[in-house]
N, C-alpha and C positions, 0 to 999 in steps of 0.2 A: 182436668187438663190445666196445665200452667203455661202462661204466656205473658209476654211483655207487650204493651202498646203504648204509643206516643205519637206525637205529631209536631210538625214545625210549619208555622204559617207564615206567609209572605208579609202579612199585616199583623202586627203583634196584638192589636186591639181585637181583632176577630178571633184569634186563638184564645184570648183571656175569656171573651164572652162565651165561646164554644165550651171552654173548659168548665164553666159554671152550669151549663145546661145540658151537657152530654158527658156521661161517665160510663166506664165499663163496669158490668155487673160483677161485684165481688173484688174490685180493684183496690190496691194499696197504693196510694200516691207516694212516689219516690222523690220527685221534685215537681214544682207547680209551674205556673204560667210564666211566660207566654208559650213556652214549648214544654208541655208536661210529659211526664213518664209515669206509667203505672205498672205494677206487678200484679197479675190476675191469677187467682186460683189458690191451691193449698200449698203455697211455698212455705218451707221450713225456715225457722228463724236464721239458721246458719247458712242458708242458701242465698241470702240477699246481703250484699255488702255495698256500701256507698262511701266513697272518698271524696271529700270536698276540700278545696284549697284555692287561695287567692294567687293566681299565677303572677301577680306583681311582687309577690314576696319570694325569697329563696326557699327551697325545699326545706321541710321540717318546721316552718313557721305558719301556723294558722291552718294546718292540715289535720283533719281528724278522720278516723275510720269508725264505722258503726256496724255492728252485727244486727240483723233483724230489718224490719221495715223502717224506712227512713222518712221522717215527716219534718216539716218546718224548716227546710233549708232556704237560705237566702236565694232570691231569684237570680238566674244566671244572666239576666239582662237589666241593667239599672239605668233609668232615665237620668238626664242631667250630667252625663259624663263621668259617673261614679266608677269604682272599680269593678271589674269584670270577674266573676267567680267561675272556676273550672271545677267540673264534677265528673266522677267516673263511678259507674254502676257495674258491678260484676255479679251476675246471677247464675247459680249453679255450682258445681264442684270445682273449686280452684285451690290449688296447693299454696298459692302465693300469700305471703304475710301482708299485714296492712302496710308495712313499710315498702314491700315490693310493689304494692299497688300504688303507693305514692310516687314511687320512682317511675312507674309506668305512665301515671297521669302527666307528670312533667315531661316525659319523653314524647308521649303522644302529642302533647301540646305543640311541640316543635315539628310534628309531622311524622314521627316514627310509629306509625299505626301498627306495624308488625310486631313491635314490642308488646302490644296487648294480647297477642296470640301466643306468646312463648311460654306461658305458665303451664304447669302439669294440671290435667283435669279437663272437664267438659263444661263450658260456661259461654255466656253471652256477655259481651262487653259494650257498654253504651257511654260515650264521652260526650260532654257538653261544655263548650267553651263560649261564652257569650251566646250569640244567636246561632252558633254553629253546633250541630249535633251530628255525631258519627256513630253508626252502628256497625259492628264488625262481625262478619260471618266466619265460620270455621272452615278448615281446608276441605273436609269431606262433605259438608252440608247436612250433618246430623242435627245441627242446631240452626234451623233455617231462619231467614229474615225475609219478610215480605213487605211491599210497599205499594201505595196507590196514590194518585192525585186526589186531594180533598180540600175544600174550603180555601181555595187559592194557594194551597201549599202542598204538603206531603204527609200522610200518615203512614206509620210503619208498625209492624208487629211481628212476633215470632210464631204466629199462627195466621193462616190465610182467611179462615172463616170470619173472625171478627171484622176484618177489612172489607170482606164482602158484605157483611151486614151494615157496616158503616156507610157504604156507597150504594147499597141496595143493588149490588152487581148482578148481571144476568149470567147465565151459564154459557161458558165458551165451549161449544160443541166441537169445534174444529180442534181444540186442544185435546179433548177426550179422544178424538179419532186418531190424533198423532200419538197420544199415550198408548193406545191400543196397537197402532200400526207399527211404530218405531220407538218403544219404550226407553231404549238406552242410547238414542241418538240426539244429542243437543241441537243438531241441525233441524229436526222436526219440532222438538218441543220448545226451543228457545228459552227465554226466562218467563214463560207464561204459567198460568195456574188454570184450574177449571172454571175460574171466575173471571169474568171480563174486567180488564183494567186493573187486576190485582197481579202484580209481577213478583218474581222471586229473585232475591239477590244471589248472583252465581257464587258458588263455593270459592274461597280465597279472595273475596272482594269485600270492599267496605262501602257503605252508603253514607255519603256525606250530604247534609242538608244545611244550606245557608239561607236562613230566612225563607224556608219553605221550597227552595230551589234544589232538586236532587242532582247529585253527582255520584257515579259509580266508578270506582277506582280499585285496581288490584294491588294488594299489599305484599304479595309473594313474588320475589324475583323469578323470572321464568326459568333460570338455570336450576333453581332449587326444585322445580317440578319435573326436570328431566332426569331420567334414569338410564340414559343411553351410553354414557361413557364407560369404557371398559376399565376394570380396575384389577389390582393385583390381589394375590391371596391375602396378603397382610391387610389391604383395604377391605376385603371381604370380611375378615375376621373383626376388624374395627366396626364395620357396618352392623354385624350381628350383635356385637357388644352394645351398640347404640340402641338397637331394637330392645335389647334386654333392659337397659337402664331406663329407656322411656316407658316400657311397660310396667316395670316395677314402681316407677314414680306415679304412673297413672293409677295403679291400684292403691298406692299409699295415699293418693289424693282423696280417695274414698274412705280409707280407714282412719285418716288423720281427723276428720270431722267429728264433732261431738256426736256420740252415739244416739240415734233416735230411737225413742221407745214409743211404739204405737199406743194410741188411746184404746181403752176398752171397747171391744166390738169390731176394731179393725182387723182385716183378714190376715195380713202377714205376721209372722212371728218377729219378735225383736231381734236385732243383731244383723249380722252378714249372712247372705246365702249366695249360692252359685250353682250353675248346672254341671253335673257330671256326665250327662247325656247330651249328644248333639254334636259331638266332634272333639278334636284335640284343642281347639281354641278355648272353648268353655271350661274344659278340664284344666288347662293351664292357668286360667284365672282363678279357679277354685283353689288349686294348689298354692298359688302366690298369696291369695287372700287369707288362706288358712294360717299363714305365717310359719311355714315349715323352716327348719334350721337353715341358716345360710342367706335368708332374704335380707338384704341390706336395709336397715332402718325399720324393720317391722316391729310394731309395738310387742314387747315380749308378753306372752300369754294372752293372746287375743281372747281366749275363752273366758278367762277371769275378768278382762276389761269389759267384755260385752255381757257377761253373765251366762253365757252358753258358747258351745262350739259353733264352728261354721256350719251351716245347714247346706249339705251337698245333696242336690236333688237329681234323681234319676227317674225318667219317664219311661215306664214299662207298658209298652202298648200291646195289651192282651188281645185286642182285636186283630192284630197282625203278628201273633206270636210266631207264626211259621216263616216270617219274612227272614231272608238270609241275612246273617250278621246281627240281629237283634239280640239273641242270647249272648253272643260273644261281647257285644257292647255292655250289656248289663253286668256280665262277669268282670269285665275290666273296671267298670265303676266300683263294684264291690271291693275289689282289691285296693283301688286307690283310696276308698273311704275307710279302709281298716285302720288308718292313722288316728290316733286318739283325739287330734284336734278337729276331726270332722265328724259331724253327726250325719249319717246317711239316711235320706228319706226317699223311699221308692213310691212313686205316684202311679197307681194302676190306671190303665186307660182302657175303656171298653168301646162299645159301638157309639156311646154318646159323645166321645172325644174324637171321633174320626173327622177328617176334613169334610166340610160341607154339613156338618151336624148342626142343628139349631139355626140354620142360616137365615130362615125367614122370620126368626123372632126379632124383637126390637133390640138394637144394639147401639153402641156409641156412634156418633157421626164424626168421622175423620175428616181431616182437611181435604183429602183427595182419595180416590180409590187406590187400592193396593192389594197385592196377594195375600197379605195377613188377614183380610177380611173373611176369607173362607176357612182359615185355621185358627181364628181367634179363641174360640171355645176350647180348643185343644190345648193351646198355650196357657191360657188363663188357669186351667186346672193345674198345670205344673207350677205356675208362678204363685198361686195362692199358697202353695207348700213351702215357698222360699222365704227369704228373710225380708225385713223392711228395706234393706239395701241389697239388691240382687244383681249379680254379675252375669252377663250374657256375653257370648263370643261372637256376636254379629259383627260383620265387617272384616273379619280376619282373612278371609279368602281374597277379598278385593284389594286388601292392603298388602299382603304378603305374596300372593301368588302372582305369577306372570300371566296377563291376559294372552291368549294365543296370538294376537296381532303383534305381540312383541317379537315373534320370530322374524317378522319382516324387519324390525329394527336391527336384530342381529345381522341379518343380511346387508343392511345398509352400513354396518360397522365392520363387515367382512369377517364375521365370526361364523362361518358356514359349519364348521365342526360341531358347534354347540347345538345344532339342530338334531344331531344323531341321537342323543338320549331321549328327548321328548318323542321323537319318531319311533324309536324302538319300543318305548312304553305303550305308545298307541297301538303299535303292531301286536304286542302281547295282549293288550286288552280287547283287541278286536279278534283274537284268535287266529292271526294271520301268520303264524309261524312258517307255514309252507310257502307263503308268498311275502316274506318279510321285506323284500325289496320294493314291493309295490307301495306300501304305506309310506315309508320315507320319501319316495320319489313323488307321490302325490302331494304330501305335505310340503316338500320343498318347492314344488311347482307353484302351489297356492301362495306360499310366502314370498316367493320371488315376484309373482304377479302383483301382489299387494305393494311390495317395495317399489316397483316400477310404475305404479298407477298414481297420477296426480290426484290430490285431494278433490279438486273440482270434478274431475271425471268419475271418481268413486262415488261421489254424492249423486251425480247425475245418473249413474248406472243404477243406484238404488231407487231413484224416482222413476226411472224407467220400468224397473222390476215391479213397482207397485201398480203402474198403469197396466202393464202387461199380465199381471197376476201370476208372477213367477215367483215361487217361494221355495224355501229350502226343504229338502226331504224331511219327513216327519220322524225318521229314524232316531232313535236315542243314543246310538253309538258314540263313542268319544271321537272317532275320526270325523264323523259327519258334523258334530258340534264344532270341532276345531276348524274344519274347513270353512264352515258357515261364519265363524268369527273373524276369519282372515279377510276382512274387507273394511273399507273406511266407514260404511254405513250399510245397514241391512234391515230388512223387514223383521218385525217381532213375530212371535209364535201365533198371536191372535189375528194377525193381518189377514190370513186367508179367509176369515169369516166376515170381513168388513164389506160393505157395498162398494160398487164402483165409484160412486159420488164421493164417498168418504176417502177412499185411496187417492182419488184425484186431488182432493184438497190437500192431502198430506204431501203428495208429489209436488205440488206448487210450493209448498214451504221448502221442501228439499231444494228444488231448482232456485228458489230465491237465495237460499243459503249458499249454494255453490257459487252463485254470481258475485257474492260479497267478497271483496279483496280482504286480504289480512294474512298474517302468518298463523299457520295451524300446527306446526311441529311435525313429528314423525307420527306414523299410524298407530304404533303401539302405545305411545305415550298418550295420544289423544283418546284412543279407545279405553285405556285403562282409567283415565280420569273420568270419562263419561260413565263407565260401569260403576266406579266408586261413588259417584254422585247419585246414581239411580239406586244403588244399595242403601246409601244413607237416607235418601227419601222414603224408600220402603220401610227402613227402620222407624222412621218418624210415624208413619201409618201404623206400624206394628205397636209401637208404645201407646198410641191413641186407642187402638182397637182392643188391646188386652188389659188396659189400665186396671189395676187393682188399688183400691183406696189405701192411701198412706204408704204405698210402695214406690221405690225409686229403682228404675232399671238402669244399669251402668254398662255401657259398651266401650271399654277402654281402648279397643283397637282403633276406634275412629277419632280418638283425641288427636289434637294438632301435633303434639310432640311424637306420638307413636307413628302418625302418617308421615311426618317428616324424617323420622329415623328409618322407616321402611323404604323411603325413596332412595336412600343411599345404598340399598342392596343391589349388587350388580345383576344385570339382566342374565348373565351367563349362569348365575346361581339360581335365579328365580324360575328359569325354564327347566331345571332339572326335575325329574319326577319325584314327588315327595318332599319338595323344597320346604313347603310350609311346616310339615311335621319336623324336618330336620331343624329349621330355625327355632321352633318352639322348644324342642328338646335342649337346644343350646341355651335358650332363655332359662329353662328350669334348671339346667346344670349349673349355670352361673349363679342362680339363687340357691344352690345346695340341694336340689331335688333331682336325684339320678335314678332311684329305683322305680322305674315305670313298668307296668305289666306288659306282657307279650301282646303285640298287636296294637299298642297305643299308637295313635296317629292315623288309624284307618278311617277312611271317609265313610260318611253315613249317606243312605239313600232312602228318601221318604216317599219315592214314587209309588211303592206298593200300597202304602197307607192312602195315598191320594186316590189311587184307582179304586180301592175298596170302598172309600168314603163316597166317591162318585156313584159307584154302583148301588150303594145303599140309599142315596139321596136322589136318585135319578127321577123318581116321580114328583118329587118336590120341585126339582129343577125344571121339569116339564111344565109345571104350573107356573113357575116363575117367568118362563119364556113363553107362555101362552099369548101375553099381550104385553111384551117388554117395552120399557121406556127407551131402550136403545133403538128398537125399531121405530118408535115415534120421532125420534131425532134423526133418522135415515142413516144410522151407522151400521145396522145389521139387518138381515132378513130373518125374522123369527122362525120360519120353517127351516131354514138351513141350520141355524144353531140347534134347534131341537133334534134334528137329525144327527148333528155331530155329536151331541151329548149322549143319545142313544147308542150310537156306534161305539163310542169310547167306553161306555158302561158295559158293552158286550165284548170288550177286549180288543177292538180295532186299534192299530197303532196310530194314534193321533196325538199332537202336542198337548199333553194335559195341562201344562202351564198357561198355554194360550187360551184354553177353555176356562181355566181358573181366572184369568184376567177378565174375560167377558162376564163371568158370574159375579165377580167382585165389584165391577163397574155398575152392573145392574142393581146389585144390593145397594151400593152406595147412593145411587140415584134415587131409589125408593126411600131410603132414609133421609136424603136431603129434602125431597118433596113433602114428606110427612112431617118435617121439623116445624115446630111452632116456637115463637119466642125470639129473642134477639140477645146479642152479647152486650148490648148497651141499654142505659136507662136514663131518665131525666126527660124534661119537657120537649127537648128537641131530638129525643132518640128516634132513629129509624124504626120502622115496624119489622115484622118477621121478614126473613130473606124470602122475598116472593120471586119465584122463577116461573115465568109463563112457559113452562117446558113444552107443552103440547103445541104451542104456537111457534116454536123455535124449529127452524129447519136449516139445513146446510146451505150456505150461499152457492149459487151455481158455479160450477167449475169454469175456470178461465180457459 
């Protein structure tokens, strides 16, 4: 795992002393006291760039850029009134040249923090000017930033666990309850983490530390986050072209870096890899990365440059070979991989690669629980067959698709007629041709109700539903899911199995959030941003859970520039059935890729594999919940969860994703309790993260 960590102390002397007696394990010092910064983990040389310049001089004088780990820079703060040095660290994949980074350094020095987020790629930027340090989070939250009070100042990192180690944090059980009860509701989660006093920087914000004093500020204009304005057909075409250009630049940012050659014994193959299974988003990235004719600026002959063709990986789940659509997906992948620039690799999956397989074996400890924990082994088998740099399509659905709550935004904009297409598509999906008028009317009423419901009332209603244990129907139909999503805030699929005490604590959080004043925008915008942030957080857990040594996973759809470009797509286009596939077709056509196989863009459904895996692992899951830590914390009743697992394995219609969240949280807690060691070393290093878990209980409900 790779992460950045640093701190800013209110008293420079205490920071200097701490820096000599407390060090992150395996850290590379990027700059030193009094406010040091380290890069920790197996960073590649081309993934770390540090630009330093004297802001008292004009741009171009005294600035230099360096690839690799940076050592020996002058202190950012000099006693005696000497010159103050400005420094910028950019870690990750960034297409900007050193000159562009210098310009960004000088622009950010004047307060233009948004300039640091405008480059193509996925990266974390840390700016230091004198005793002022600024850490910039991305728009989606795929590269998170965490912070905590420490030593009279503030410590920050791009991973939560090191900070929890640093302050020997306890477990925040109420946050775990909120994560299970309302996983995509910022009103319940806030900016907390599973560790007490460790906070998450909201997406689209920057953390500014002035001699240890933290300040959180947004850098993105609110108008840029809104997608409510109606646009003409010409504007829509320009928006699609913007998505194409941003996505091509995002792919190029990964291809433009010096090609990484794994050391002998490393699992991934050299060069670039991508998924051809999993949906149209990952297939789009595979075709763009392969450098097919027409892609602007693609290095000609990628295969010759990298020494091999792009590795296009398809996962063939033999354990669910009878699942509808699986064979068709495999055939589409074979047709696309017929191009000579692609090397098709089919990874067979058997019972050992089903969800919940090998769940009780020791695995990596992630920052927080997430759904990827129950499918980690399944994905790891596929990723091992990929390249050292591997493209995945995560985030495309949340970036390009319209959240169902955006239907309410259309009504607020008086675009009622644009509800007809999604309503008709839902009617066909529900098989409701005979009563086709019923589905559009039901959907319209739900959208109108949301459009007329004030934010505070909507959140209060969700709090009341938790207390009354009123949850959505467990049916998996598209209409049921859409109607459930047409709310300001709603309980998650795992909420039905939480105890009354846990639900009461979460309802208090919701009530407090509803009582706070402030502008919240429109329901569709807010729900879409929250869903994107949750998807990005889940991706972070996915990366940590399935990590393959020396491999880098790239999710270009979550890059800042792609997110910004997608925000310009009109809502009226987004809500059309198949809008994501249509946009991706346009992206590929603009890049010269037009010969796509029949059925391209069809959605994939992994619920069959989840149920088969649950049925195969039900005995192990019964053992897992014979004495669960979740029950010790007062979050669940073990007997109730065991009954639900057994019923779901027998085929009863229960929300499988909710059960998966419970299992993933229990597995995460066990790995956390079993952990030994610390992220820190030195005479003053804290011991292993000690959580007196069995002594922790929920505070009494107010």
